[in-house]
N, CA, C and O atoms as a Tinker XYZ file with bonds, in Angstrom:
   364  protein
     1  N      4.708000  -46.189000 -164.073000    73     2
     2  CA     4.525000  -44.818000 -164.520000    64     1     3
     3  C      3.421000  -44.166000 -163.693000    63     2     4     5
     4  O      2.300000  -44.674000 -163.660000    81     3
     5  N      3.718000  -43.043000 -163.019000    73     3     6
     6  CA     2.697000  -42.407000 -162.194000    64     5     7
     7  C      1.606000  -41.789000 -163.047000    63     6     8     9
     8  O      1.848000  -41.315000 -164.157000    81     7
     9  N      0.411000  -41.806000 -162.504000    73     7    10
    10  CA    -0.720000  -41.226000 -163.213000    64     9    11
    11  C     -1.695000  -40.634000 -162.222000    63    10    12    13
    12  O     -1.454000  -40.643000 -161.015000    81    11
    13  N     -2.775000  -40.131000 -162.727000    73    11    14
    14  CA    -3.818000  -39.566000 -161.882000    64    13    15
    15  C     -4.732000  -40.705000 -161.467000    63    14    16    17
    16  O     -5.254000  -41.431000 -162.313000    81    15
    17  N     -4.926000  -40.864000 -160.149000    73    15    18
    18  CA    -5.726000  -41.977000 -159.660000    64    17    19
    19  C     -7.114000  -41.568000 -159.191000    63    18    20    21
    20  O     -7.933000  -42.434000 -158.884000    81    19
    21  N     -7.402000  -40.264000 -159.127000    73    19    22
    22  CA    -8.731000  -39.847000 -158.690000    64    21    23
    23  C     -9.029000  -38.431000 -159.164000    63    22    24    25
    24  O     -8.136000  -37.688000 -159.570000    81    23
    25  N    -10.323000  -38.079000 -159.098000    73    23    26
    26  CA   -10.719000  -36.713000 -159.448000    64    25    27
    27  C    -10.162000  -35.704000 -158.462000    63    26    28    29
    28  O     -9.928000  -34.550000 -158.820000    81    27
    29  N     -9.942000  -36.133000 -157.203000    73    27    30
    30  CA    -9.361000  -35.220000 -156.214000    64    29    31
    31  C     -7.982000  -34.750000 -156.641000    63    30    32    33
    32  O     -7.619000  -33.599000 -156.395000    81    31
    33  N     -7.204000  -35.624000 -157.278000    73    31    34
    34  CA    -5.873000  -35.220000 -157.734000    64    33    35
    35  C     -5.969000  -34.178000 -158.829000    63    34    36    37
    36  O     -5.123000  -33.288000 -158.907000    81    35
    37  N     -6.986000  -34.270000 -159.678000    73    35    38
    38  CA    -7.170000  -33.258000 -160.724000    64    37    39
    39  C     -7.528000  -31.927000 -160.085000    63    38    40    41
    40  O     -6.977000  -30.889000 -160.451000    81    39
    41  N     -8.455000  -31.958000 -159.125000    73    39    42
    42  CA    -8.863000  -30.729000 -158.450000    64    41    43
    43  C     -7.711000  -30.110000 -157.663000    63    42    44    45
    44  O     -7.628000  -28.887000 -157.543000    81    43
    45  N     -6.829000  -30.941000 -157.129000    73    43    46
    46  CA    -5.736000  -30.461000 -156.295000    64    45    47
    47  C     -4.476000  -30.134000 -157.082000    63    46    48    49
    48  O     -3.449000  -29.792000 -156.495000    81    47
    49  N     -4.543000  -30.235000 -158.404000    73    47    50
    50  CA    -3.359000  -29.917000 -159.197000    64    49    51
    51  C     -2.952000  -28.472000 -158.916000    63    50    52    53
    52  O     -3.750000  -27.555000 -159.105000    81    51
    53  N     -1.730000  -28.269000 -158.473000    73    51    54
    54  CA    -1.286000  -26.909000 -158.149000    64    53    55
    55  C     -1.371000  -25.991000 -159.360000    63    54    56    57
    56  O     -1.041000  -26.378000 -160.481000    81    55
    57  N     -1.819000  -24.771000 -159.111000    73    55    58
    58  CA    -1.851000  -23.811000 -160.202000    64    57    59
    59  C     -1.735000  -22.395000 -159.658000    63    58    60    61
    60  O     -1.978000  -22.131000 -158.480000    81    59
    61  N     -1.363000  -21.511000 -160.542000    73    59    62
    62  CA    -1.218000  -20.088000 -160.249000    64    61    63
    63  C     -1.949000  -19.336000 -161.352000    63    62    64    65
    64  O     -1.709000  -19.569000 -162.536000    81    63
    65  N     -2.838000  -18.437000 -160.960000    73    63    66
    66  CA    -3.532000  -17.568000 -161.923000    64    65    67
    67  C     -3.327000  -16.125000 -161.495000    63    66    68    69
    68  O     -3.197000  -15.823000 -160.309000    81    67
    69  N     -3.302000  -15.243000 -162.481000    73    67    70
    70  CA    -3.153000  -13.808000 -162.237000    64    69    71
    71  C     -4.390000  -13.114000 -162.793000    63    70    72    73
    72  O     -4.737000  -13.288000 -163.961000    81    71
    73  N     -5.056000  -12.323000 -161.944000    73    71    74
    74  CA    -6.264000  -11.610000 -162.358000    64    73    75
    75  C     -6.209000  -10.171000 -161.879000    63    74    76    77
    76  O     -5.721000   -9.949000 -160.771000    81    75
    77  N     -6.659000   -9.201000 -162.606000    73    75    78
    78  CA    -6.912000   -9.310000 -164.043000    64    77    79
    79  C     -5.597000   -9.362000 -164.805000    63    78    80    81
    80  O     -4.551000   -8.953000 -164.302000    81    79
    81  N     -5.670000   -9.854000 -165.984000    73    79    82
    82  CA    -4.479000   -9.939000 -166.837000    64    81    83
    83  C     -4.922000   -9.756000 -168.279000    63    82    84    85
    84  O     -5.502000  -10.675000 -168.858000    81    83
    85  N     -4.671000   -8.616000 -168.867000    73    83    86
    86  CA    -3.796000   -7.514000 -168.463000    64    85    87
    87  C     -4.393000   -6.712000 -167.301000    63    86    88    89
    88  O     -5.605000   -6.698000 -167.090000    81    87
    89  N     -3.507000   -6.048000 -166.557000    73    87    90
    90  CA    -3.904000   -5.263000 -165.392000    64    89    91
    91  C     -3.543000   -3.796000 -165.593000    63    90    92    93
    92  O     -2.522000   -3.463000 -166.196000    81    91
    93  N     -4.407000   -2.933000 -165.074000    73    91    94
    94  CA    -4.138000   -1.498000 -165.101000    64    93    95
    95  C     -3.506000   -1.035000 -163.799000    63    94    96    97
    96  O     -2.764000   -0.053000 -163.769000    81    95
    97  N     -3.812000   -1.758000 -162.716000    73    95    98
    98  CA    -3.352000   -1.340000 -161.395000    64    97    99
    99  C     -2.954000   -2.586000 -160.613000    63    98   100   101
   100  O     -2.290000   -3.466000 -161.160000    81    99
   101  N     -3.343000   -2.678000 -159.356000    73    99   102
   102  CA    -3.012000   -3.850000 -158.555000    64   101   103
   103  C     -3.641000   -5.095000 -159.177000    63   102   104   105
   104  O     -4.603000   -4.999000 -159.938000    81   103
   105  N     -3.091000   -6.259000 -158.847000    73   103   106
   106  CA    -3.609000   -7.518000 -159.380000    64   105   107
   107  C     -3.604000   -8.558000 -158.285000    63   106   108   109
   108  O     -3.021000   -8.347000 -157.221000    81   107
   109  N     -4.252000   -9.681000 -158.541000    73   107   110
   110  CA    -4.353000  -10.746000 -157.553000    64   109   111
   111  C     -3.721000  -12.019000 -158.074000    63   110   112   113
   112  O     -3.767000  -12.314000 -159.268000    81   111
   113  N     -3.125000  -12.774000 -157.149000    73   111   114
   114  CA    -2.660000  -14.119000 -157.438000    64   113   115
   115  C     -3.660000  -15.073000 -156.820000    63   114   116   117
   116  O     -4.026000  -14.935000 -155.653000    81   115
   117  N     -4.101000  -16.038000 -157.604000    73   115   118
   118  CA    -4.989000  -17.079000 -157.110000    64   117   119
   119  C     -4.219000  -18.386000 -157.157000    63   118   120   121
   120  O     -3.773000  -18.816000 -158.221000    81   119
   121  N     -4.064000  -19.013000 -156.007000    73   119   122
   122  CA    -3.289000  -20.243000 -155.887000    64   121   123
   123  C     -4.203000  -21.371000 -155.451000    63   122   124   125
   124  O     -5.160000  -21.150000 -154.709000    81   123
   125  N     -3.909000  -22.593000 -155.913000    73   123   126
   126  CA    -4.641000  -23.736000 -155.399000    64   125   127
   127  C     -3.726000  -24.939000 -155.330000    63   126   128   129
   128  O     -2.607000  -24.915000 -155.842000    81   127
   129  N     -4.211000  -25.992000 -154.693000    73   127   130
   130  CA    -3.431000  -27.210000 -154.555000    64   129   131
   131  C     -2.228000  -26.991000 -153.661000    63   130   132   133
   132  O     -2.309000  -26.256000 -152.676000    81   131
   133  N     -1.124000  -27.615000 -153.991000    73   131   134
   134  CA     0.096000  -27.531000 -153.186000    64   133   135
   135  C      0.687000  -26.128000 -153.185000    63   134   136   137
   136  O      1.536000  -25.811000 -152.352000    81   135
   137  N      0.244000  -25.290000 -154.113000    73   135   138
   138  CA     0.780000  -23.931000 -154.191000    64   137   139
   139  C      0.303000  -23.057000 -153.039000    63   138   140   141
   140  O      0.894000  -22.009000 -152.779000    81   139
   141  N     -0.775000  -23.477000 -152.331000    73   139   142
   142  CA    -1.328000  -22.650000 -151.269000    64   141   143
   143  C     -0.538000  -22.869000 -149.983000    63   142   144   145
   144  O     -0.975000  -23.582000 -149.080000    81   143
   145  N      0.586000  -22.264000 -149.924000    73   143   146
   146  CA     1.446000  -22.292000 -148.747000    64   145   147
   147  C      2.204000  -20.986000 -148.723000    63   146   148   149
   148  O      2.113000  -20.179000 -149.648000    81   147
   149  N      2.947000  -20.789000 -147.662000    73   147   150
   150  CA     3.798000  -19.610000 -147.612000    64   149   151
   151  C      4.870000  -19.754000 -148.684000    63   150   152   153
   152  O      5.499000  -20.806000 -148.805000    81   151
   153  N      5.075000  -18.704000 -149.454000    73   151   154
   154  CA     6.060000  -18.781000 -150.525000    64   153   155
   155  C      6.623000  -17.426000 -150.870000    63   154   156   157
   156  O      6.414000  -16.447000 -150.153000    81   155
   157  N      7.334000  -17.378000 -151.968000    73   155   158
   158  CA     7.985000  -16.149000 -152.412000    64   157   159
   159  C      7.552000  -15.822000 -153.834000    63   158   160   161
   160  O      7.523000  -16.690000 -154.706000    81   159
   161  N      7.220000  -14.565000 -154.049000    73   159   162
   162  CA     6.839000  -14.082000 -155.366000    64   161   163
   163  C      7.945000  -13.194000 -155.898000    63   162   164   165
   164  O      8.359000  -12.237000 -155.243000    81   163
   165  N      8.416000  -13.515000 -157.083000    73   163   166
   166  CA     9.392000  -12.676000 -157.784000    64   165   167
   167  C      8.774000  -12.249000 -159.103000    63   166   168   169
   168  O      8.147000  -13.054000 -159.791000    81   167
   169  N      8.949000  -10.985000 -159.454000    73   167   170
   170  CA     8.480000  -10.474000 -160.741000    64   169   171
   171  C      9.695000   -9.988000 -161.508000    63   170   172   173
   172  O     10.497000   -9.206000 -160.996000    81   171
   173  N      9.822000  -10.461000 -162.748000    73   171   174
   174  CA    10.962000  -10.137000 -163.607000    64   173   175
   175  C     10.489000   -9.370000 -164.825000    63   174   176   177
   176  O      9.421000   -9.653000 -165.370000    81   175
   177  N     11.289000   -8.388000 -165.258000    73   175   178
   178  CA    10.992000   -7.716000 -166.529000    64   177   179
   179  C     11.556000   -8.580000 -167.667000    63   178   180   181
   180  O     12.146000   -9.631000 -167.415000    81   179
   181  N     11.378000   -8.145000 -168.887000    73   179   182
   182  CA    11.818000   -8.953000 -170.029000    64   181   183
   183  C     13.328000   -9.000000 -170.190000    63   182   184   185
   184  O     13.839000   -9.787000 -170.987000    81   183
   185  N     14.043000   -8.179000 -169.453000    73   183   186
   186  CA    15.507000   -8.235000 -169.462000    64   185   187
   187  C     16.026000   -9.241000 -168.437000    63   186   188   189
   188  O     17.233000   -9.461000 -168.338000    81   187
   189  N     15.117000   -9.854000 -167.674000    73   187   190
   190  CA    15.505000  -10.832000 -166.674000    64   189   191
   191  C     15.835000  -10.242000 -165.315000    63   190   192   193
   192  O     16.286000  -10.960000 -164.422000    81   191
   193  N     15.617000   -8.942000 -165.146000    73   191   194
   194  CA    15.911000   -8.272000 -163.882000    64   193   195
   195  C     14.726000   -8.434000 -162.929000    63   194   196   197
   196  O     13.583000   -8.181000 -163.308000    81   195
   197  N     15.004000   -8.860000 -161.688000    73   195   198
   198  CA    13.951000   -8.964000 -160.683000    64   197   199
   199  C     13.555000   -7.555000 -160.254000    63   198   200   201
   200  O     14.380000   -6.800000 -159.739000    81   199
   201  N     12.277000   -7.203000 -160.470000    73   199   202
   202  CA    11.816000   -5.852000 -160.175000    64   201   203
   203  C     10.933000   -5.791000 -158.933000    63   202   204   205
   204  O     10.648000   -4.705000 -158.429000    81   203
   205  N     10.496000   -6.952000 -158.432000    73   203   206
   206  CA     9.690000   -6.985000 -157.224000    64   205   207
   207  C      9.870000   -8.340000 -156.557000    63   206   208   209
   208  O      9.914000   -9.370000 -157.230000    81   207
   209  N      9.974000   -8.337000 -155.229000    73   207   210
   210  CA    10.078000   -9.573000 -154.455000    64   209   211
   211  C      9.226000   -9.420000 -153.209000    63   210   212   213
   212  O      9.328000   -8.415000 -152.505000    81   211
   213  N      8.382000  -10.412000 -152.931000    73   211   214
   214  CA     7.555000  -10.386000 -151.721000    64   213   215
   215  C      7.369000  -11.800000 -151.208000    63   214   216   217
   216  O      7.271000  -12.748000 -151.987000    81   215
   217  N      7.322000  -11.934000 -149.887000    73   215   218
   218  CA     6.928000  -13.199000 -149.267000    64   217   219
   219  C      5.417000  -13.140000 -149.109000    63   218   220   221
   220  O      4.879000  -12.153000 -148.607000    81   219
   221  N      4.731000  -14.196000 -149.537000    73   219   222
   222  CA     3.275000  -14.182000 -149.506000    64   221   223
   223  C      2.756000  -15.493000 -148.930000    63   222   224   225
   224  O      3.473000  -16.492000 -148.883000    81   223
   225  N      1.488000  -15.475000 -148.488000    73   223   226
   226  CA     0.822000  -16.671000 -147.967000    64   225   227
   227  C     -0.672000  -16.545000 -148.246000    63   226   228   229
   228  O     -1.221000  -15.443000 -148.231000    81   227
   229  N     -1.318000  -17.665000 -148.497000    73   227   230
   230  CA    -2.754000  -17.677000 -148.726000    64   229   231
   231  C     -3.095000  -18.092000 -150.133000    63   230   232   233
   232  O     -2.218000  -18.221000 -150.987000    81   231
   233  N     -4.390000  -18.304000 -150.373000    73   231   234
   234  CA    -4.817000  -18.746000 -151.696000    64   233   235
   235  C     -5.225000  -17.596000 -152.599000    63   234   236   237
   236  O     -5.351000  -17.776000 -153.810000    81   235
   237  N     -5.435000  -16.405000 -152.022000    73   235   238
   238  CA    -5.801000  -15.227000 -152.804000    64   237   239
   239  C     -4.990000  -14.061000 -152.254000    63   238   240   241
   240  O     -5.206000  -13.624000 -151.124000    81   239
   241  N     -4.057000  -13.561000 -153.055000    73   239   242
   242  CA    -3.122000  -12.548000 -152.577000    64   241   243
   243  C     -3.209000  -11.318000 -153.473000    63   242   244   245
   244  O     -3.077000  -11.421000 -154.693000    81   243
   245  N     -3.430000  -10.154000 -152.865000    73   243   246
   246  CA    -3.409000   -8.895000 -153.605000    64   245   247
   247  C     -1.964000   -8.425000 -153.730000    63   246   248   249
   248  O     -1.226000   -8.396000 -152.746000    81   247
   249  N     -1.569000   -8.060000 -154.942000    73   247   250
   250  CA    -0.211000   -7.589000 -155.188000    64   249   251
   251  C     -0.297000   -6.153000 -155.694000    63   250   252   253
   252  O     -0.896000   -5.899000 -156.739000    81   251
   253  N      0.296000   -5.216000 -154.963000    73   251   254
   254  CA     0.275000   -3.816000 -155.422000    64   253   255
   255  C      1.206000   -3.613000 -156.609000    63   254   256   257
   256  O      2.305000   -4.165000 -156.659000    81   255
   257  N      0.750000   -2.818000 -157.554000    73   255   258
   258  CA     1.564000   -2.532000 -158.738000    64   257   259
   259  C      2.786000   -1.701000 -158.383000    63   258   260   261
   260  O      3.824000   -1.789000 -159.039000    81   259
   261  N      2.652000   -0.892000 -157.336000    73   259   262
   262  CA     3.722000   -0.003000 -156.888000    64   261   263
   263  C      4.184000    0.881000 -158.046000    63   262   264   265
   264  O      3.373000    1.605000 -158.623000    81   263
   265  N      5.449000    0.836000 -158.391000    73   263   266
   266  CA     5.984000    1.732000 -159.424000    64   265   267
   267  C      6.356000    0.980000 -160.695000    63   266   268   269
   268  O      7.153000    1.473000 -161.493000    81   267
   269  N      5.792000   -0.206000 -160.892000    73   267   270
   270  CA     6.124000   -0.976000 -162.093000    64   269   271
   271  C      5.567000   -0.279000 -163.334000    63   270   272   273
   272  O      4.370000    0.004000 -163.393000    81   271
   273  N      6.405000   -0.002000 -164.315000    73   271   274
   274  CA     5.916000    0.625000 -165.547000    64   273   275
   275  C      5.130000   -0.372000 -166.392000    63   274   276   277
   276  O      5.199000   -1.580000 -166.166000    81   275
   277  N      4.394000    0.136000 -167.352000    73   275   278
   278  CA     3.656000   -0.720000 -168.281000    64   277   279
   279  C      4.622000   -1.637000 -169.009000    63   278   280   281
   280  O      5.748000   -1.251000 -169.322000    81   279
   281  N      4.172000   -2.854000 -169.275000    73   279   282
   282  CA     5.017000   -3.797000 -169.988000    64   281   283
   283  C      4.653000   -5.234000 -169.660000    63   282   284   285
   284  O      3.704000   -5.494000 -168.920000    81   283
   285  N      5.407000   -6.151000 -170.209000    73   283   286
   286  CA     5.208000   -7.584000 -170.006000    64   285   287
   287  C      6.187000   -8.069000 -168.940000    63   286   288   289
   288  O      7.367000   -7.717000 -168.964000    81   287
   289  N      5.693000   -8.876000 -168.009000    73   287   290
   290  CA     6.493000   -9.381000 -166.903000    64   289   291
   291  C      6.305000  -10.883000 -166.759000    63   290   292   293
   292  O      5.324000  -11.451000 -167.239000    81   291
   293  N      7.248000  -11.505000 -166.100000    73   291   294
   294  CA     7.167000  -12.918000 -165.768000    64   293   295
   295  C      7.112000  -13.026000 -164.249000    63   294   296   297
   296  O      7.992000  -12.524000 -163.549000    81   295
   297  N      6.061000  -13.692000 -163.744000    73   295   298
   298  CA     5.918000  -13.907000 -162.316000    64   297   299
   299  C      6.403000  -15.303000 -161.988000    63   298   300   301
   300  O      6.121000  -16.253000 -162.718000    81   299
   301  N      7.134000  -15.430000 -160.887000    73   299   302
   302  CA     7.553000  -16.752000 -160.420000    64   301   303
   303  C      7.202000  -16.852000 -158.945000    63   302   304   305
   304  O      7.667000  -16.061000 -158.125000    81   303
   305  N      6.371000  -17.840000 -158.622000    73   303   306
   306  CA     5.991000  -18.112000 -157.246000    64   305   307
   307  C      6.709000  -19.383000 -156.831000    63   306   308   309
   308  O      6.540000  -20.425000 -157.465000    81   307
   309  N      7.505000  -19.311000 -155.777000    73   307   310
   310  CA     8.276000  -20.449000 -155.296000    64   309   311
   311  C      7.740000  -20.867000 -153.941000    63   310   312   313
   312  O      7.565000  -20.046000 -153.041000    81   311
   313  N      7.482000  -22.169000 -153.815000    73   311   314
   314  CA     6.951000  -22.727000 -152.581000    64   313   315
   315  C      7.674000  -24.045000 -152.327000    63   314   316   317
   316  O      7.393000  -25.053000 -152.974000    81   315
   317  N      8.596000  -24.027000 -151.389000    73   315   318
   318  CA     9.384000  -25.233000 -151.141000    64   317   319
   319  C     10.236000  -25.558000 -152.355000    63   318   320   321
   320  O     10.989000  -24.712000 -152.837000    81   319
   321  N     10.117000  -26.781000 -152.848000    73   319   322
   322  CA    10.878000  -27.210000 -154.024000    64   321   323
   323  C     10.084000  -27.034000 -155.320000    63   322   324   325
   324  O     10.538000  -27.453000 -156.385000    81   323
   325  N      8.916000  -26.423000 -155.237000    73   323   326
   326  CA     8.065000  -26.236000 -156.402000    64   325   327
   327  C      8.063000  -24.772000 -156.813000    63   326   328   329
   328  O      8.191000  -23.878000 -155.976000    81   327
   329  N      7.917000  -24.539000 -158.118000    73   327   330
   330  CA     7.748000  -23.165000 -158.572000    64   329   331
   331  C      6.734000  -23.125000 -159.705000    63   330   332   333
   332  O      6.565000  -24.090000 -160.451000    81   331
   333  N      6.072000  -21.991000 -159.811000    73   331   334
   334  CA     5.008000  -21.785000 -160.785000    64   333   335
   335  C      5.284000  -20.461000 -161.476000    63   334   336   337
   336  O      5.711000  -19.500000 -160.834000    81   335
   337  N      5.045000  -20.405000 -162.769000    73   335   338
   338  CA     5.290000  -19.168000 -163.515000    64   337   339
   339  C      4.044000  -18.758000 -164.273000    63   338   340   341
   340  O      3.206000  -19.585000 -164.631000    81   339
   341  N      3.945000  -17.474000 -164.505000    73   339   342
   342  CA     2.818000  -16.918000 -165.254000    64   341   343
   343  C      3.265000  -15.595000 -165.860000    63   342   344   345
   344  O      4.099000  -14.894000 -165.286000    81   343
   345  N      2.721000  -15.258000 -167.001000    73   343   346
   346  CA     2.995000  -13.948000 -167.624000    64   345   347
   347  C      2.000000  -12.936000 -167.091000    63   346   348   349
   348  O      0.879000  -13.284000 -166.723000    81   347
   349  N      2.423000  -11.674000 -167.053000    73   347   350
   350  CA     1.563000  -10.572000 -166.635000    64   349   351
   351  C      1.807000   -9.385000 -167.541000    63   350   352   353
   352  O      2.950000   -8.992000 -167.772000    81   351
   353  N      0.740000   -8.822000 -168.048000    73   351   354
   354  CA     0.833000   -7.607000 -168.858000    64   353   355
   355  C      0.260000   -6.457000 -168.042000    63   354   356   357
   356  O     -0.903000   -6.487000 -167.639000    81   355
   357  N      1.092000   -5.438000 -167.802000    73   355   358
   358  CA     0.648000   -4.232000 -167.122000    64   357   359
   359  C      0.473000   -3.131000 -168.158000    63   358   360   361
   360  O      1.368000   -2.870000 -168.961000    81   359
   361  N     -0.680000   -2.496000 -168.131000    73   359   362
   362  CA    -0.965000   -1.420000 -169.099000    64   361   363
   363  C     -0.791000   -0.057000 -168.464000    63   362   364
   364  O     -0.988000    0.962000 -169.126000    81   363
């Protein structure tokens, strides 16, 4: 059974954070671990419709709000065979 063998593995655990959340305007994605590679960001509304798609790279990415109306969204960042999800509330 695989397990964590060192503190480095804990520090390198891939993660995605969205700041600020809730957001009034543009927001940032903070990536770490294996997530810090070139990938694709998709934003979905609560009806499941993709409302924004961007190719991104780096550990700190600014995402413009553009014309997204206020509401709750689901972000999906895909990097290779891995994907990460996070909720976002736009006010």
